C-alpha positions in Angstrom: 2.9 30.0 237.4 1.6 28.9 240.7 1.2 32.4 242.2 -0.3 34.2 239.3 -3.5 33.5 237.2 -2.8 32.0 233.8 -4.3 30.1 230.9 -2.8 26.7 230.0 -2.9 26.3 226.2 -2.9 22.7 224.8 -1.1 22.9 221.5 -1.7 20.7 218.5 1.7 19.0 219.0 0.7 17.8 222.5 2.7 20.2 224.5 1.4 22.9 226.9 2.0 26.7 226.7 1.5 29.0 229.7 -0.2 32.3 229.1 0.1 34.4 232.2 -2.7 36.9 233.0 -0.5 39.7 234.3 0.4 43.2 233.4 -3.1 44.5 232.9 -6.8 44.1 233.7 -8.0 42.6 230.5 -6.6 40.3 227.8 -8.0 39.6 224.3 -7.7 36.3 222.4 -8.0 35.8 218.6 -6.2 35.3 215.3 -5.3 39.0 214.7 -1.9 40.3 215.7 -3.4 43.0 217.9 -4.6 40.5 220.5 -2.8 39.9 223.7 -2.9 36.2 222.9 -2.6 35.3 219.2 -3.8 31.8 218.4 -3.3 30.6 214.8 -6.5 28.5 214.7 -8.6 28.9 211.6 -11.7 28.2 213.6 -11.0 31.1 216.0 -12.2 34.5 215.0 -9.9 37.4 214.5 -11.2 38.9 217.7 -12.7 36.0 219.5 -13.0 36.6 223.2 -11.6 38.5 226.1 -11.0 38.1 229.8 -11.2 40.8 232.4 -10.3 40.8 236.1 -12.2 42.8 238.6 -10.8 44.5 241.7 -11.7 41.5 243.9 -9.9 39.0 241.7 -12.7 37.5 239.8 -12.1 36.8 236.1 -14.8 37.3 233.5 -14.8 35.6 230.1 -16.7 37.5 227.3 -17.3 36.2 223.8 -16.8 39.0 221.3 -19.3 37.7 218.8 -17.1 34.9 217.5 -18.4 32.9 214.6 -17.8 29.4 216.1 -18.5 30.4 219.7 -16.7 30.2 223.1 -17.3 27.3 225.4 -16.8 26.8 229.2 -16.8 23.3 230.4 -18.5 22.2 227.2 -21.3 24.9 227.3 -21.5 27.7 224.9 -21.5 31.1 226.6 -23.2 34.2 225.1 -23.0 36.4 228.2 -20.1 37.4 230.4 -19.4 34.5 232.9 -17.2 34.2 236.0 -14.4 31.7 235.6 -13.6 29.1 238.3 -10.2 27.5 238.8 -9.6 24.6 236.4 -12.4 25.6 234.1 -12.0 24.1 230.5 -12.3 26.7 227.7 -12.8 25.9 224.1 -12.3 28.5 221.4 -12.6 27.2 217.9 -10.7 23.9 218.1 -8.3 25.2 220.7 -8.4 23.9 224.2 -7.3 26.0 227.2 -7.5 25.7 231.0 -8.0 28.6 233.4 -6.1 28.6 236.6 -6.2 31.2 239.4 -5.1 31.0 243.0 -7.9 33.4 244.1 -10.5 31.5 242.1 -9.3 28.2 243.6 -9.6 29.6 247.2 -13.2 30.6 246.4 -14.2 27.5 244.7 -16.5 26.3 247.5 -17.2 29.8 249.0 -20.0 32.2 248.1 -18.9 35.5 246.5 -19.0 38.2 249.1 -18.7 42.0 249.0 -14.9 42.1 248.9 -13.9 45.5 247.6 -17.5 46.2 246.6 -16.9 50.0 246.7 -13.7 49.9 244.7 -14.1 50.8 241.0 -12.8 48.4 238.4 -10.8 49.8 235.6 -13.1 50.6 232.7 -12.4 48.3 229.8 -12.0 50.0 226.4 -12.4 47.6 223.6 -13.9 49.1 220.4 -16.2 46.6 218.7 -18.6 46.7 215.7 -22.0 45.8 217.0 -25.7 46.2 216.5 -27.7 47.7 219.3 -31.4 46.9 219.7 -33.7 48.8 222.0 -37.2 47.4 222.5 -39.9 49.5 224.3 -43.3 48.5 225.6 -45.8 51.0 224.2 -48.0 53.1 226.5 -46.7 51.4 229.6 -47.5 54.3 231.9 -51.1 54.3 230.8 -51.2 50.5 231.1 -49.9 50.7 234.7 -52.7 53.1 235.6 -55.5 51.0 234.3 -54.3 47.5 235.2 -54.5 45.7 238.6 -51.0 45.6 240.2 -51.0 41.8 240.4 -51.9 41.4 236.8 -49.5 44.1 235.7 -46.7 42.4 237.6 -47.5 39.0 236.1 -47.8 40.4 232.6 -44.5 42.4 232.7 -42.6 39.7 234.4 -43.7 37.2 231.8 -42.7 39.7 229.0 -39.3 40.4 230.4 -38.6 36.7 231.0 -39.6 35.6 227.6 -37.8 38.6 226.0 -34.6 37.4 227.7 -35.0 33.9 226.4 -35.6 35.1 222.8 -32.6 37.4 222.9 -30.3 34.7 224.4 -31.4 32.1 221.8 -30.5 34.6 219.0 -26.9 34.9 220.2 -27.0 38.0 222.4 -28.0 38.9 225.9 -30.1 41.5 227.6 -27.6 44.2 228.3 -30.0 46.5 230.2 -33.5 46.4 231.7 -34.5 50.1 231.7 -38.0 50.6 233.0 -40.3 49.3 230.3 -37.5 48.7 227.8 -34.7 46.3 227.1 -31.4 46.9 225.3 -29.4 44.1 223.6 -26.2 44.0 221.6 -24.9 41.7 218.9 -21.2 41.7 218.1 -20.1 41.5 214.5 -16.7 40.9 213.0 -14.0 43.5 213.0 -15.1 44.9 209.6 -18.0 42.9 208.4 -21.6 42.3 209.1 -23.0 39.0 207.7 -26.5 38.4 206.4 -26.8 35.6 208.9 -26.2 37.8 211.9 -28.5 40.5 210.6 -31.2 37.9 210.0 -30.8 36.6 213.6 -31.2 40.1 214.9 -34.3 40.9 213.0 -35.7 37.4 213.7 -35.3 38.1 217.4 -37.1 41.4 217.0 -39.9 39.7 215.1 -40.1 37.0 217.7 -40.4 39.6 220.4 -43.3 41.1 218.6 -45.0 37.7 218.2 -44.5 37.0 221.9 -46.0 40.4 222.7 -49.1 39.7 220.5 -49.5 36.3 222.1 -49.6 37.9 225.6 -52.7 39.8 224.5 -54.5 36.5 224.3 -53.4 35.4 227.7 -54.4 38.5 229.6 -57.4 40.7 229.7 -56.0 44.1 228.9 -57.6 47.6 228.5 -55.8 48.0 225.1 -53.5 46.0 222.9 -50.0 45.4 224.2 -47.5 46.6 221.5 -43.8 47.2 221.3 -41.4 49.4 219.2 -37.8 48.8 218.3 -34.8 50.9 217.4 -31.8 49.2 215.7 -28.4 50.8 215.1 -25.1 49.4 213.9 -21.7 50.9 214.4 -18.6 50.9 216.6 -18.9 51.3 220.3 -16.7 50.8 223.4 -17.6 47.7 225.4 -16.5 46.6 228.8 -17.0 46.6 232.5 -18.2 49.9 234.0 -19.3 48.4 237.3 -17.5 48.2 240.7 -15.9 45.4 242.7 -18.2 42.4 242.8 -20.9 44.2 240.9 -19.6 44.2 237.4 -21.6 45.8 234.7 -20.7 44.8 231.2 -22.2 47.2 228.7 -21.6 49.1 225.5 -21.2 52.9 225.6 -21.0 55.6 222.9 -23.0 57.3 220.2 -24.0 54.0 218.5 -25.8 53.1 221.7 -27.3 56.5 222.3 -28.6 56.7 218.7 -30.4 53.3 219.1 -32.4 54.8 222.0 -33.3 57.8 219.9 -34.3 55.6 217.0 -36.7 53.6 219.2 -38.3 56.9 220.3 -38.6 57.9 216.7 -40.9 55.0 216.0 -43.7 56.9 217.7 -43.0 60.0 215.7 -43.2 58.3 212.3 -45.9 55.9 213.3 -44.0 52.7 212.5 -42.9 49.6 214.5 -39.2 49.5 213.8 -36.7 52.3 212.9 -33.2 51.7 211.6 -30.2 53.9 211.7 -28.6 54.8 208.4 -25.7 52.4 208.9 -27.9 49.4 209.6 -30.0 50.2 206.6 -26.9 50.5 204.4 -25.9 46.9 205.3 -29.4 45.7 204.4 -29.4 47.7 201.2 -27.4 44.9 199.4 -30.4 42.6 199.9 -33.3 42.8 197.3 -36.5 44.7 197.9 -35.1 46.8 200.8 -36.5 50.0 199.5 -40.0 48.5 199.2 -40.0 47.5 202.8 -38.6 50.6 204.5 -39.7 54.2 204.4 -37.0 56.9 204.5 -37.4 59.9 206.8 -35.2 62.9 207.8 -36.0 64.0 211.3 -34.5 65.9 214.2 -33.6 63.6 217.0 -33.2 64.8 220.6 -29.5 65.4 221.4 -28.4 65.8 217.8 -27.8 69.2 216.2 -28.3 68.0 212.6 -31.3 66.0 211.3 -30.8 62.3 210.9 -31.8 60.0 208.0 -33.7 57.0 209.4 -35.7 54.1 207.9 -38.9 52.7 209.3 -41.0 49.7 208.7 -43.9 47.7 210.2 -43.5 44.2 211.7 -45.6 42.7 208.9 -43.3 44.1 206.2 -40.3 42.8 208.1 -41.8 39.3 208.2 -42.2 39.3 204.5 -38.8 40.9 203.9 -36.7 38.4 205.8 -38.6 35.3 204.6 -36.4 35.1 201.6 -33.2 36.7 202.8 -31.4 34.3 205.3 -28.3 33.4 203.3 -24.9 33.9 205.0 -23.0 36.1 202.6 -20.8 38.8 204.2 -21.6 42.4 203.8 -18.1 44.0 204.1 -17.5 47.5 205.5 -14.5 49.3 204.0 
């Protein structure tokens, strides 16, 4: 095991088990039989985490929305992280150590552009997730009317605080796209819990409150506002980057529709628009119909009209005030 990367699993009986990281470019860990490494720990999720190696030998650890979290050297990780030789990993109540000859040789060296132009193999892991796209309203008009220094300070503050809010809610900013951000939240293999849904919507509402507060900090030509599109479904997730520039993201129709839903907020004149699947999960909560308006509209890129559901931030605040219990909403 000295010449190949591996995980060292500390078993409950006090012995060690070697899990070689060979024969592929990614490995999944969890309780389900379909994982590369199956660990019968009740505190580990069915699909808990995965590791992927890039073409320059780095290993990334990605939590897959596990219920009890993934920890590296005692710190919970919610975004993909590069592992270093001898890092301690904790999944549930299971302890592992990561070992890699390449990682060891780089322990005290900066990461350089080794194989920077060599594509990594795209990772194909299908996950149930919610995708949230948040857009700053009328950004182009704001940029025309605001001094460049003030605009830079305002937008820099907004993006920084948005990242903090999203990370605190158990996700990470997957993309910064102009005047918008995209974030994803992983769910279980076949279930979406009220707890996770509540965290997602609380994050969206916190983003709105933060935006409103910025209006009091800056002198602006008009009120700074945001809109949000939220969609839930299955999508492929993995590294679509190259070499030492990995890009972990989600791709597929679930993601594309989230962007279209955000654009639809302007068309229906509301703050937040949900896809039909997200709304269906919420429909098991009381008073959903009173808080969301149903529309059937034509979205760009789709041949058939889509049913969507819109709401205002104030209605969302009232709706989630009494709906924060953690009962699973199960998808068949």
